[in-house]
C-alpha positions as MATLAB code, in Angstrom:
seq = 'MRFLHTPLLAASLTAASALAACDQQADICSSAGGVTVCGDFGTASWVVAPGLAVEWPPVAIDDGRIVLARGSGLVQVDRTGKLSSVAKFDAPSAAPSADTDGTLFVASGTTSTSVRSLSNVAGADAHWVASVPGAPAGTPPTIGKGVVHVATGSAASATTALHTLQANDGKVLKTRQNASPAAVMEDGSLRYLSQTTGTDGFSGPSLFRKLIAEQASGAIAWGHEDAQGIVDFAPGPAGETYIVTGGTHQLRRISAQGNVEWSFSAPCQDCTVAAAPTVTGDVVYFPVWERHDQELIDPLYALDAKTGALRWTYDGFNTKRSNFAAYKYLNPASAATSAPIDTTHTKHHPAGRPVVAHDRTLFVSTDGAVSALDKNGQIIGVAIYDTSAGETSSTGEFGRTANTWIVPGVRPSPVLGADGTLYVWDGSTIRAFATKKPAAREVWVAPFGGPSNSGRVPM';
ca = [
     -61.838  -56.981  -23.359;
     -60.638  -55.064  -26.364;
     -59.997  -51.355  -25.869;
     -62.898  -49.359  -27.342;
     -61.646  -46.706  -29.754;
     -64.217  -44.035  -28.934;
     -62.710  -41.297  -31.203;
     -62.695  -43.817  -34.050;
     -66.377  -44.579  -33.588;
     -67.301  -40.945  -34.090;
     -64.964  -40.699  -37.066;
     -66.418  -43.803  -38.674;
     -69.986  -42.603  -38.194;
     -69.136  -39.339  -39.908;
     -67.402  -41.237  -42.696;
     -70.394  -43.511  -43.102;
     -72.699  -40.528  -43.474;
     -70.428  -38.809  -45.995;
     -69.676  -41.847  -48.121;
     -73.198  -43.255  -47.997;
     -74.003  -40.518  -50.479;
     -72.292  -42.690  -53.082;
     -75.462  -44.789  -53.037;
     -77.571  -41.894  -54.236;
     -75.224  -39.603  -56.173;
     -73.318  -41.318  -58.952;
     -71.116  -38.314  -59.640;
     -69.488  -38.594  -56.175;
     -67.829  -41.865  -57.209;
     -65.914  -42.627  -60.381;
     -64.399  -45.829  -61.753;
     -61.446  -46.244  -64.111;
     -58.991  -49.071  -64.717;
     -60.530  -51.286  -62.070;
     -60.345  -48.585  -59.384;
     -63.355  -46.906  -57.789;
     -62.728  -43.533  -56.138;
     -65.177  -41.743  -53.833;
     -65.123  -38.583  -51.800;
     -62.255  -36.103  -51.499;
     -59.501  -38.317  -52.832;
     -58.586  -37.418  -56.394;
     -58.698  -39.458  -59.575;
     -57.057  -42.705  -60.658;
     -54.285  -42.033  -63.200;
     -52.672  -45.350  -64.136;
     -51.796  -48.834  -62.922;
     -48.603  -50.743  -63.773;
     -47.540  -54.306  -62.950;
     -43.715  -54.272  -63.254;
     -43.528  -58.054  -63.687;
     -41.384  -58.825  -60.634;
     -42.051  -58.306  -56.948;
     -41.593  -54.702  -55.864;
     -40.245  -54.902  -52.337;
     -39.736  -51.198  -51.648;
     -41.696  -48.012  -52.242;
     -40.778  -46.026  -55.352;
     -38.845  -42.765  -55.387;
     -40.884  -39.842  -56.696;
     -39.075  -37.521  -59.107;
     -40.239  -33.899  -59.383;
     -41.125  -34.136  -63.082;
     -43.839  -36.700  -62.359;
     -41.849  -39.902  -62.787;
     -41.106  -42.586  -60.240;
     -38.083  -44.888  -60.027;
     -38.261  -48.252  -58.279;
     -36.143  -51.328  -57.672;
     -37.131  -54.447  -59.586;
     -34.946  -57.515  -59.275;
     -31.380  -56.646  -60.325;
     -32.084  -53.186  -61.647;
     -34.070  -49.985  -61.593;
     -37.112  -49.150  -63.694;
     -39.069  -45.948  -64.079;
     -42.695  -45.131  -64.759;
     -43.464  -41.797  -66.402;
     -46.492  -39.622  -65.708;
     -48.525  -41.545  -68.315;
     -47.806  -44.962  -66.762;
     -45.195  -46.052  -69.331;
     -42.628  -48.478  -67.861;
     -38.968  -48.437  -68.973;
     -35.566  -49.557  -67.692;
     -33.197  -47.135  -65.946;
     -30.269  -49.410  -65.107;
     -29.325  -53.076  -64.720;
     -26.906  -54.528  -62.191;
     -25.234  -57.871  -61.522;
     -27.105  -58.442  -58.252;
     -30.397  -57.496  -56.595;
     -30.725  -53.941  -55.340;
     -32.676  -52.138  -52.644;
     -34.773  -49.097  -53.414;
     -32.831  -46.099  -54.692;
     -32.635  -42.714  -53.013;
     -32.683  -39.380  -54.857;
     -31.086  -36.081  -53.864;
     -32.622  -32.677  -54.556;
     -30.973  -32.586  -58.008;
     -32.496  -35.931  -58.972;
     -29.257  -37.926  -58.764;
     -29.973  -41.530  -57.774;
     -27.979  -43.566  -55.261;
     -28.465  -47.318  -55.067;
     -26.841  -50.245  -53.227;
     -26.765  -53.744  -54.698;
     -24.908  -57.021  -54.200;
     -24.904  -60.383  -52.423;
     -21.716  -60.918  -50.381;
     -20.332  -57.385  -50.835;
     -22.083  -54.122  -51.621;
     -21.719  -51.963  -54.725;
     -22.852  -48.365  -54.300;
     -23.679  -46.367  -57.429;
     -24.431  -42.752  -58.197;
     -26.289  -42.320  -61.473;
     -28.534  -39.963  -63.351;
     -32.253  -40.679  -63.229;
     -32.312  -40.555  -67.049;
     -33.008  -44.010  -68.479;
     -29.866  -45.773  -69.708;
     -27.423  -43.217  -68.294;
     -24.000  -44.410  -67.143;
     -23.109  -44.336  -63.458;
     -21.263  -41.246  -62.214;
     -19.251  -43.558  -59.999;
     -19.279  -47.050  -58.486;
     -17.814  -47.816  -55.055;
     -17.520  -51.028  -53.080;
     -17.881  -51.539  -49.334;
     -17.472  -54.819  -47.409;
     -20.470  -56.787  -46.244;
     -23.705  -57.881  -47.854;
     -26.318  -55.162  -48.414;
     -28.640  -54.607  -45.455;
     -31.533  -54.305  -47.892;
     -32.325  -50.667  -47.077;
     -31.931  -47.632  -49.348;
     -28.938  -45.299  -48.956;
     -29.495  -42.232  -46.765;
     -28.471  -38.869  -48.211;
     -26.793  -36.161  -46.143;
     -25.083  -32.898  -47.085;
     -22.441  -33.949  -49.582;
     -22.424  -37.538  -48.309;
     -24.313  -40.809  -48.679;
     -24.750  -43.350  -45.860;
     -25.047  -47.050  -46.762;
     -25.827  -49.903  -44.337;
     -24.543  -53.455  -44.728;
     -24.764  -56.753  -42.876;
     -27.224  -58.573  -40.642;
     -28.012  -57.968  -36.996;
     -28.751  -61.674  -36.573;
     -25.077  -62.441  -37.198;
     -23.817  -59.209  -35.566;
     -22.151  -58.059  -38.797;
     -23.895  -54.740  -39.372;
     -21.999  -51.627  -40.452;
     -22.800  -48.082  -41.553;
     -20.568  -46.598  -44.271;
     -20.323  -42.919  -45.210;
     -19.240  -42.051  -48.758;
     -18.624  -38.734  -50.492;
     -21.557  -38.034  -52.755;
     -19.474  -36.567  -55.596;
     -16.961  -39.407  -56.055;
     -17.878  -42.371  -53.822;
     -14.810  -42.154  -51.580;
     -15.412  -44.002  -48.307;
     -14.982  -41.510  -45.466;
     -16.006  -43.534  -42.409;
     -17.281  -46.953  -41.349;
     -19.148  -47.575  -38.101;
     -19.202  -51.231  -37.088;
     -22.255  -52.721  -35.379;
     -24.534  -49.915  -36.609;
     -27.899  -49.675  -38.365;
     -29.031  -47.517  -41.316;
     -29.029  -43.819  -40.441;
     -31.420  -40.870  -40.440;
     -30.095  -37.396  -41.220;
     -31.426  -34.614  -39.017;
     -32.023  -31.064  -40.241;
     -28.765  -29.801  -38.697;
     -26.741  -32.507  -40.469;
     -26.355  -34.722  -37.408;
     -27.153  -38.447  -37.576;
     -29.327  -40.847  -35.641;
     -28.648  -44.566  -35.904;
     -28.823  -47.696  -33.778;
     -25.758  -49.437  -32.425;
     -24.663  -52.644  -30.671;
     -26.625  -55.427  -32.343;
     -28.176  -58.010  -30.034;
     -29.803  -60.328  -32.595;
     -33.421  -60.169  -33.723;
     -36.643  -59.203  -31.999;
     -38.661  -62.220  -30.873;
     -42.062  -60.724  -31.646;
     -41.765  -59.458  -35.206;
     -38.327  -60.632  -36.322;
     -36.485  -57.381  -37.239;
     -32.954  -56.523  -36.163;
     -32.581  -55.645  -32.482;
     -30.085  -53.015  -31.300;
     -29.128  -51.878  -27.814;
     -28.536  -48.128  -28.299;
     -29.715  -45.048  -30.165;
     -26.716  -42.901  -31.145;
     -26.694  -39.156  -31.868;
     -23.670  -38.243  -33.969;
     -22.860  -34.609  -34.706;
     -22.218  -33.400  -38.261;
     -18.517  -33.265  -37.343;
     -18.521  -37.005  -36.611;
     -18.294  -36.648  -32.826;
     -20.751  -38.667  -30.713;
     -23.104  -36.318  -28.847;
     -24.899  -38.959  -26.765;
     -26.246  -42.498  -26.686;
     -29.575  -43.702  -25.301;
     -29.631  -47.341  -24.175;
     -32.895  -49.238  -23.762;
     -33.092  -52.418  -21.692;
     -35.636  -53.933  -24.125;
     -33.537  -53.125  -27.180;
     -34.630  -51.017  -30.156;
     -36.147  -52.317  -33.402;
     -37.105  -49.126  -35.270;
     -36.788  -45.350  -35.065;
     -37.764  -42.111  -36.791;
     -36.405  -38.558  -36.556;
     -38.413  -35.499  -35.571;
     -38.246  -31.840  -36.653;
     -37.248  -30.523  -33.204;
     -34.202  -32.793  -32.979;
     -36.140  -35.487  -31.122;
     -36.168  -39.178  -32.092;
     -38.959  -41.744  -31.760;
     -37.918  -45.330  -31.022;
     -39.823  -48.615  -30.932;
     -38.515  -50.927  -28.236;
     -38.113  -54.689  -28.454;
     -40.198  -57.065  -26.362;
     -43.462  -55.273  -25.656;
     -42.887  -52.755  -28.474;
     -43.432  -49.428  -26.760;
     -43.041  -46.106  -28.557;
     -40.757  -43.609  -26.818;
     -39.901  -39.997  -27.592;
     -36.210  -39.236  -26.999;
     -35.337  -35.539  -26.701;
     -32.628  -33.788  -28.697;
     -30.454  -34.245  -25.599;
     -31.060  -38.004  -25.354;
     -33.658  -38.088  -22.559;
     -36.932  -40.061  -22.515;
     -39.800  -37.552  -22.676;
     -42.693  -40.039  -22.824;
     -43.484  -43.693  -23.494;
     -46.624  -45.121  -25.069;
     -48.097  -48.626  -24.933;
     -51.171  -49.341  -27.043;
     -54.139  -49.690  -24.608;
     -55.656  -52.807  -26.137;
     -55.552  -56.574  -25.714;
     -52.439  -58.398  -26.999;
     -51.295  -55.489  -29.135;
     -47.973  -53.840  -29.870;
     -46.538  -50.862  -31.757;
     -45.675  -52.205  -35.199;
     -43.275  -49.563  -36.511;
     -41.814  -46.118  -35.942;
     -44.121  -43.236  -36.818;
     -44.635  -40.739  -39.556;
     -43.777  -37.525  -37.715;
     -45.158  -33.991  -38.015;
     -44.535  -31.017  -35.774;
     -47.525  -31.782  -33.562;
     -48.743  -35.360  -34.299;
     -47.115  -38.748  -34.884;
     -48.865  -41.586  -36.762;
     -47.986  -45.289  -36.590;
     -49.554  -48.760  -37.055;
     -50.346  -51.123  -34.191;
     -50.699  -54.910  -34.309;
     -53.755  -55.974  -32.314;
     -54.886  -59.567  -31.797;
     -58.568  -59.950  -30.936;
     -60.620  -63.174  -30.989;
     -58.246  -64.908  -33.432;
     -58.329  -61.907  -35.757;
     -55.545  -59.431  -36.366;
     -56.752  -55.835  -36.423;
     -54.162  -53.252  -37.345;
     -55.331  -49.764  -36.375;
     -53.502  -46.562  -37.184;
     -52.772  -44.501  -34.058;
     -52.351  -40.731  -33.823;
     -50.562  -39.307  -30.775;
     -49.781  -35.783  -29.638;
     -46.093  -35.459  -30.440;
     -45.297  -33.331  -27.393;
     -47.161  -35.317  -24.706;
     -47.754  -38.795  -26.154;
     -51.501  -38.488  -25.483;
     -53.794  -40.506  -27.765;
     -55.732  -38.306  -30.210;
     -57.550  -40.930  -32.301;
     -57.302  -44.333  -33.932;
     -58.491  -45.653  -37.290;
     -59.430  -49.301  -37.899;
     -60.236  -49.211  -41.599;
     -63.649  -49.932  -43.111;
     -65.927  -52.646  -44.478;
     -67.474  -52.895  -47.913;
     -69.665  -55.449  -49.627;
     -67.567  -57.508  -51.998;
     -70.210  -57.369  -54.718;
     -71.001  -53.662  -54.683;
     -68.561  -50.762  -54.346;
     -71.460  -48.373  -53.757;
     -72.510  -49.970  -50.463;
     -70.890  -47.313  -48.276;
     -73.889  -47.324  -45.949;
     -72.236  -50.514  -44.638;
     -69.031  -48.657  -43.853;
     -69.422  -49.012  -40.098;
     -71.330  -51.910  -38.467;
     -72.224  -49.623  -35.548;
     -74.492  -47.652  -37.900;
     -76.548  -50.721  -38.834;
     -79.535  -49.392  -36.873;
     -79.911  -46.577  -39.393;
     -78.981  -48.630  -42.452;
     -80.151  -51.708  -44.268;
     -78.998  -55.092  -42.868;
     -75.296  -55.696  -43.405;
     -74.371  -58.294  -45.991;
     -72.321  -61.009  -44.288;
     -70.107  -61.353  -47.367;
     -67.835  -58.378  -46.977;
     -64.289  -57.163  -47.237;
     -62.422  -55.700  -44.288;
     -59.959  -53.046  -45.427;
     -57.392  -53.005  -42.622;
     -54.873  -50.153  -42.347;
     -51.308  -51.206  -43.140;
     -48.053  -49.294  -42.851;
     -47.493  -45.632  -42.111;
     -49.430  -42.830  -43.777;
     -48.109  -39.971  -45.874;
     -49.252  -36.440  -45.100;
     -50.279  -33.760  -47.602;
     -49.738  -30.036  -47.145;
     -53.366  -29.590  -46.014;
     -52.830  -32.371  -43.418;
     -54.797  -34.985  -45.354;
     -53.477  -38.464  -44.515;
     -53.291  -41.191  -47.153;
     -53.290  -44.655  -45.569;
     -52.829  -47.987  -47.373;
     -55.331  -50.701  -46.491;
     -56.121  -54.151  -47.893;
     -56.984  -53.509  -51.514;
     -57.709  -49.834  -50.941;
     -56.403  -46.465  -49.805;
     -58.160  -44.181  -47.330;
     -57.911  -40.403  -47.179;
     -58.352  -39.098  -43.613;
     -58.588  -35.578  -42.299;
     -56.489  -34.389  -39.355;
     -59.101  -35.755  -36.931;
     -58.958  -39.280  -38.354;
     -62.274  -39.028  -40.218;
     -62.580  -40.619  -43.661;
     -63.007  -38.030  -46.398;
     -62.372  -40.289  -49.381;
     -61.422  -43.799  -50.488;
     -59.971  -45.541  -53.523;
     -60.772  -49.268  -53.781;
     -59.049  -51.559  -56.255;
     -59.410  -55.077  -54.803;
     -62.739  -56.417  -53.563;
     -61.224  -59.748  -52.454;
     -58.630  -58.276  -50.095;
     -58.691  -58.958  -46.370;
     -60.699  -61.626  -44.603;
     -62.615  -63.121  -47.507;
     -61.283  -66.678  -47.804;
     -59.881  -69.510  -45.728;
     -56.340  -69.001  -47.040;
     -53.642  -67.220  -45.104;
     -53.406  -66.435  -41.391;
     -56.798  -65.847  -39.756;
     -58.562  -66.283  -43.083;
     -56.723  -63.566  -44.966;
     -56.120  -63.849  -48.671;
     -52.403  -64.451  -49.003;
     -51.906  -62.624  -52.289;
     -53.588  -59.399  -51.200;
     -52.872  -59.104  -47.485;
     -50.462  -56.255  -46.731;
     -48.076  -56.729  -43.816;
     -48.257  -53.690  -41.525;
     -45.135  -51.900  -40.403;
     -42.540  -50.171  -42.519;
     -43.988  -51.409  -45.782;
     -46.035  -50.455  -47.619;
     -46.194  -46.725  -47.105;
     -47.641  -44.663  -49.948;
     -45.432  -42.082  -51.644;
     -46.724  -38.570  -52.317;
     -44.931  -36.544  -54.970;
     -44.268  -32.812  -55.036;
     -46.927  -32.475  -57.748;
     -49.610  -34.139  -55.618;
     -49.445  -37.547  -57.310;
     -49.986  -40.383  -54.842;
     -48.227  -43.685  -55.575;
     -49.540  -46.833  -53.897;
     -48.018  -50.294  -54.197;
     -49.042  -53.730  -52.957;
     -45.891  -55.764  -53.644;
     -46.683  -56.462  -57.304;
     -48.565  -53.454  -58.648;
     -48.041  -49.682  -58.642;
     -51.040  -47.363  -58.855;
     -51.033  -43.589  -59.302;
     -53.690  -41.114  -58.190;
     -53.887  -37.393  -58.958;
     -54.802  -35.913  -55.566;
     -53.787  -32.279  -56.194;
     -52.361  -32.349  -52.658;
     -48.548  -32.079  -52.558;
     -46.588  -33.634  -49.713;
     -46.295  -31.573  -46.533;
     -42.941  -29.880  -46.171;
     -42.539  -30.413  -42.428;
     -43.280  -34.139  -42.304;
     -40.527  -36.524  -41.258;
     -40.524  -40.269  -41.779;
     -38.475  -43.257  -40.640;
     -35.011  -43.527  -42.199;
     -36.078  -46.400  -44.435;
     -38.785  -44.554  -46.374;
     -39.738  -41.322  -48.082;
     -38.831  -39.939  -51.487;
     -35.148  -39.334  -50.654;
     -34.807  -41.783  -47.739;
     -33.055  -38.959  -45.889;
     -35.518  -38.654  -43.025;
     -37.345  -35.669  -44.495;
     -40.022  -35.453  -47.170;
     -38.692  -32.659  -49.416;
     -40.612  -30.241  -51.598;
];
């Protein structure tokens, strides 16, 4: 029997009531560029198809631009949606990272890794280029105080390494063998995984044995070893770290001293924590994989950060494929008070981690849409751009449309700029929305995401 998400039911009913108004009041919803926006969400600004697969979220620059990796180079999109080249390399690159001054750092290569520091101005020459041994790990550099951390290698072949370079000239200061990409804590200390043990059997990512806390001086403060291994982690504002274990994929909170404070297993049938959370001072948010009756449902979970207690979950929403305005069909449980539900519908599953605005609004990617949730998990707005997303054909696993289905986990997470522009990507297309809700200052994310990829969402 599938776990019944009681808080979600109440949230969905409220959402259904609020968004059903789109049936009667045309001014609540607006459409532009193939995107329909309803409720407290904002307005659609532009849509750009870069031409090649976009495998990582973009980096938001304070002046309203974004920079993203595309093939063997970087491109930018300005605030009007104009696409232009920033730099070209000899090999594919991961997403760039940006420091508070807007300097970009990017790693590229095939058998060895070139690390570059360059201006975010299109066509500018690199400040410096450094080389470190090992193929790129495929993750963005992590920026610390005066240093940049770059990961190389593959856990499957036990060749991972974490390199620290001076940010001003690229000099290699330290290399840690058998280590993962790093997160930089507020006090300058690092968190990273160590001792590779291959890959996780459930979802396939790298599997490590230990979480390491390294002081800003370079000394090791402590190590936390987990018998199931560790596949993902995220830092917290109080010095804590959240890890996702291998095997059954539990979420654990590790204190600033390296002790387990709580563990969480999703209370549902055949389900598992998909990725490390987006972290605030009092709540953590993360996706869960849930298998139910040959269907994958991927709810977003919200836990109390201090105790690990479940606050609410969010399963996404349904719409009729033929009519954006059919929000009275948002929740099947409300069918008794609505017209019969059309059997031809789109299920907009949550996917990836949310971003959090300063007023605690959450923006969550779903199949072909984005949901805006309040702090209680209730829908306050939606933006829908693909009516064929989700379970609408016989292609793909469990009937999902292969070209629109979004894999939950680390990617894709929306990016929220300092000016309140929300950037959403689906692997081939970038969309911008003016939300007027800047990113929250205190929110922390996993080390492989966020505007600077430093572990903190800056303002």
